[in-house]
C-alpha atoms as a printed R data frame, in Angstrom:
    type eleno elety resid chain resno       x      y       z
1   ATOM     1    CA   MET     A     1  -5.885 47.560 -20.357
2   ATOM     2    CA   ALA     A     2  -8.514 45.350 -18.770
3   ATOM     3    CA   PHE     A     3 -11.285 47.533 -17.318
4   ATOM     4    CA   GLU     A     4 -13.620 46.134 -15.092
5   ATOM     5    CA   ARG     A     5 -17.326 47.657 -14.367
6   ATOM     6    CA   ALA     A     6 -16.849 49.030 -10.830
7   ATOM     7    CA   CYS     A     7 -20.546 50.703 -10.813
8   ATOM     8    CA   ALA     A     8 -22.948 52.881 -11.795
9   ATOM     9    CA   VAL     A     9 -22.468 56.695 -11.877
10  ATOM    10    CA   ALA     A    10 -25.376 56.500 -10.106
11  ATOM    11    CA   ASP     A    11 -23.511 55.136  -7.106
12  ATOM    12    CA   VAL     A    12 -21.080 57.982  -6.663
13  ATOM    13    CA   ALA     A    13 -22.521 60.584  -4.791
14  ATOM    14    CA   ALA     A    14 -21.541 64.009  -6.303
15  ATOM    15    CA   ASP     A    15 -18.354 64.824  -4.448
16  ATOM    16    CA   GLY     A    16 -18.473 61.921  -3.512
17  ATOM    17    CA   ALA     A    17 -16.678 58.179  -3.372
18  ATOM    18    CA   TYR     A    18 -18.087 54.782  -3.522
19  ATOM    19    CA   ALA     A    19 -15.776 51.752  -2.168
20  ATOM    20    CA   VAL     A    20 -15.735 48.448  -4.089
21  ATOM    21    CA   THR     A    21 -13.354 45.611  -4.987
22  ATOM    22    CA   LEU     A    22 -12.055 45.140  -8.173
23  ATOM    23    CA   GLY     A    23  -9.497 41.694  -8.982
24  ATOM    24    CA   GLY     A    24  -8.748 41.948  -5.121
25  ATOM    25    CA   GLN     A    25  -8.161 45.879  -5.036
26  ATOM    26    CA   ASP     A    26  -9.685 47.873  -2.887
27  ATOM    27    CA   VAL     A    27 -10.331 51.521  -5.256
28  ATOM    28    CA   ALA     A    28 -12.099 54.287  -3.840
29  ATOM    29    CA   VAL     A    29 -14.081 55.729  -7.243
30  ATOM    30    CA   ALA     A    30 -14.618 59.563  -6.788
31  ATOM    31    CA   ARG     A    31 -16.469 62.509  -8.154
32  ATOM    32    CA   ASP     A    32 -15.106 65.259  -8.141
33  ATOM    33    CA   GLY     A    33 -18.509 67.437 -10.348
34  ATOM    34    CA   ASP     A    34 -18.767 65.312 -13.249
35  ATOM    35    CA   THR     A    35 -15.750 63.841 -13.395
36  ATOM    36    CA   PHE     A    36 -14.421 60.533 -11.740
37  ATOM    37    CA   TYR     A    37 -11.323 58.552 -10.677
38  ATOM    38    CA   ALA     A    38  -9.717 56.042  -9.170
39  ATOM    39    CA   VAL     A    39  -7.791 55.475  -6.611
40  ATOM    40    CA   GLU     A    40  -6.068 53.210  -4.141
41  ATOM    41    CA   ASP     A    41  -9.114 52.926  -1.069
42  ATOM    42    CA   GLN     A    42  -6.131 52.975   1.082
43  ATOM    43    CA   CYS     A    43  -5.086 56.183   3.089
44  ATOM    44    CA   SER     A    44  -1.135 55.719   3.025
45  ATOM    45    CA   HIS     A    45  -0.089 57.654   6.220
46  ATOM    46    CA   ALA     A    46  -2.648 55.263   8.328
47  ATOM    47    CA   LEU     A    47  -4.000 52.959   5.542
48  ATOM    48    CA   VAL     A    48  -7.956 53.590   5.888
49  ATOM    49    CA   ALA     A    49 -10.133 53.636   4.099
50  ATOM    50    CA   LEU     A    50 -10.002 56.992   2.339
51  ATOM    51    CA   SER     A    51 -13.181 56.318   0.738
52  ATOM    52    CA   GLU     A    52 -15.024 57.144   3.531
53  ATOM    53    CA   GLY     A    53 -13.499 60.925   2.635
54  ATOM    54    CA   GLU     A    54 -14.808 63.853   1.659
55  ATOM    55    CA   VAL     A    55 -13.815 64.766  -2.337
56  ATOM    56    CA   ALA     A    56 -13.572 69.069  -3.271
57  ATOM    57    CA   ASP     A    57 -11.241 69.957  -6.305
58  ATOM    58    CA   CYS     A    58  -9.823 67.178  -7.073
59  ATOM    59    CA   ARG     A    59  -8.988 66.019  -3.620
60  ATOM    60    CA   ILE     A    60 -10.055 63.026  -1.392
61  ATOM    61    CA   GLU     A    61  -9.582 63.855   2.222
62  ATOM    62    CA   CYS     A    62  -8.510 61.206   4.641
63  ATOM    63    CA   TRP     A    63 -11.199 61.200   7.932
64  ATOM    64    CA   LEU     A    64  -9.038 59.942  10.696
65  ATOM    65    CA   HIS     A    65  -6.259 62.960  10.332
66  ATOM    66    CA   GLY     A    66  -6.954 64.911   7.740
67  ATOM    67    CA   SER     A    67  -4.460 63.730   4.946
68  ATOM    68    CA   GLU     A    68  -5.545 64.744   1.680
69  ATOM    69    CA   PHE     A    69  -4.565 62.352  -1.993
70  ATOM    70    CA   ASP     A    70  -4.823 64.803  -5.850
71  ATOM    71    CA   LEU     A    71  -7.519 62.438  -7.700
72  ATOM    72    CA   ARG     A    72  -5.429 63.001 -10.707
73  ATOM    73    CA   THR     A    73  -2.219 61.879  -9.050
74  ATOM    74    CA   GLY     A    74  -2.323 60.268  -6.360
75  ATOM    75    CA   GLN     A    75   0.004 62.469  -4.233
76  ATOM    76    CA   PRO     A    76  -0.685 63.821  -1.052
77  ATOM    77    CA   SER     A    77  -0.703 67.171  -0.205
78  ATOM    78    CA   GLY     A    78  -0.332 68.158   3.633
79  ATOM    79    CA   LEU     A    79   1.254 65.844   6.645
80  ATOM    80    CA   PRO     A    80   0.990 63.649   7.959
81  ATOM    81    CA   ALA     A    81   0.687 61.010   4.439
82  ATOM    82    CA   THR     A    82   4.392 62.038   2.438
83  ATOM    83    CA   GLU     A    83   3.471 58.845   0.269
84  ATOM    84    CA   PRO     A    84   1.681 59.193  -2.595
85  ATOM    85    CA   VAL     A    85  -1.874 56.379  -3.027
86  ATOM    86    CA   ALA     A    86  -1.543 54.389  -7.154
87  ATOM    87    CA   THR     A    87  -4.276 56.173  -9.112
88  ATOM    88    CA   PHE     A    88  -6.179 53.406 -11.469
89  ATOM    89    CA   PRO     A    89  -7.594 54.532 -15.183
90  ATOM    90    CA   VAL     A    90 -10.851 55.083 -15.335
91  ATOM    91    CA   GLU     A    91 -13.616 54.766 -18.320
92  ATOM    92    CA   VAL     A    92 -17.661 55.588 -17.830
93  ATOM    93    CA   ARG     A    93 -20.133 54.713 -20.689
94  ATOM    94    CA   ASP     A    94 -23.320 53.891 -20.835
95  ATOM    95    CA   GLY     A    95 -23.465 55.695 -17.239
96  ATOM    96    CA   GLU     A    96 -21.236 52.987 -16.296
97  ATOM    97    CA   VAL     A    97 -18.099 53.409 -14.162
98  ATOM    98    CA   TYR     A    98 -15.017 51.035 -15.434
99  ATOM    99    CA   VAL     A    99 -11.441 50.783 -13.740
100 ATOM   100    CA   ASP     A   100  -8.668 49.389 -14.849
101 ATOM   101    CA   VAL     A   101  -6.251 48.023 -11.753
102 ATOM   102    CA   THR     A   102  -4.153 46.531 -14.012
103 ATOM   103    CA   THR     A   103  -2.610 49.668 -14.835
104 ATOM   104    CA   THR     A   104  -1.487 52.988 -12.141
105 ATOM   105    CA   LEU     A   105  -2.186 56.260 -14.033
106 ATOM   106    CA   ASN     A   106   1.313 57.430 -11.567
107 ATOM   107    CA   GLY     A   107   3.224 54.544 -11.764
108 ATOM   108    CA   VAL     A   108   2.516 53.923  -8.205
109 ATOM   109    CA   ARG     A   109   2.101 49.937  -6.890
110 ATOM   110    CA   PRO     A   110  -0.786 49.540  -4.339
111 ATOM   111    CA   SER     A   111   0.414 48.449  -1.604
112 ATOM   112    CA   ASP     A   112  -0.913 44.627  -0.766
């Protein structure tokens, strides 16, 4: 795995998301309580940044049309989105969040 520093833990608001680009891939680093996740930062329906949406109950919501995606699996939980987004491995070390964008946890290929 090729983990890269994405941000500091403090950069990600509680129950929020932080946008970062790693290896040319736009990523939303999301925080649900004390757990961090990384998903492709693009709604599979409307192609807008998921990092601008709300995070709650292990889901991130697209601010434009309200689609929600499970932060663990990338699966949408309601319309209008029907396709999942890519999810990436995350490690937290010494107050820093690291993400590996060369590997997807759910097998979904990130959109270009």
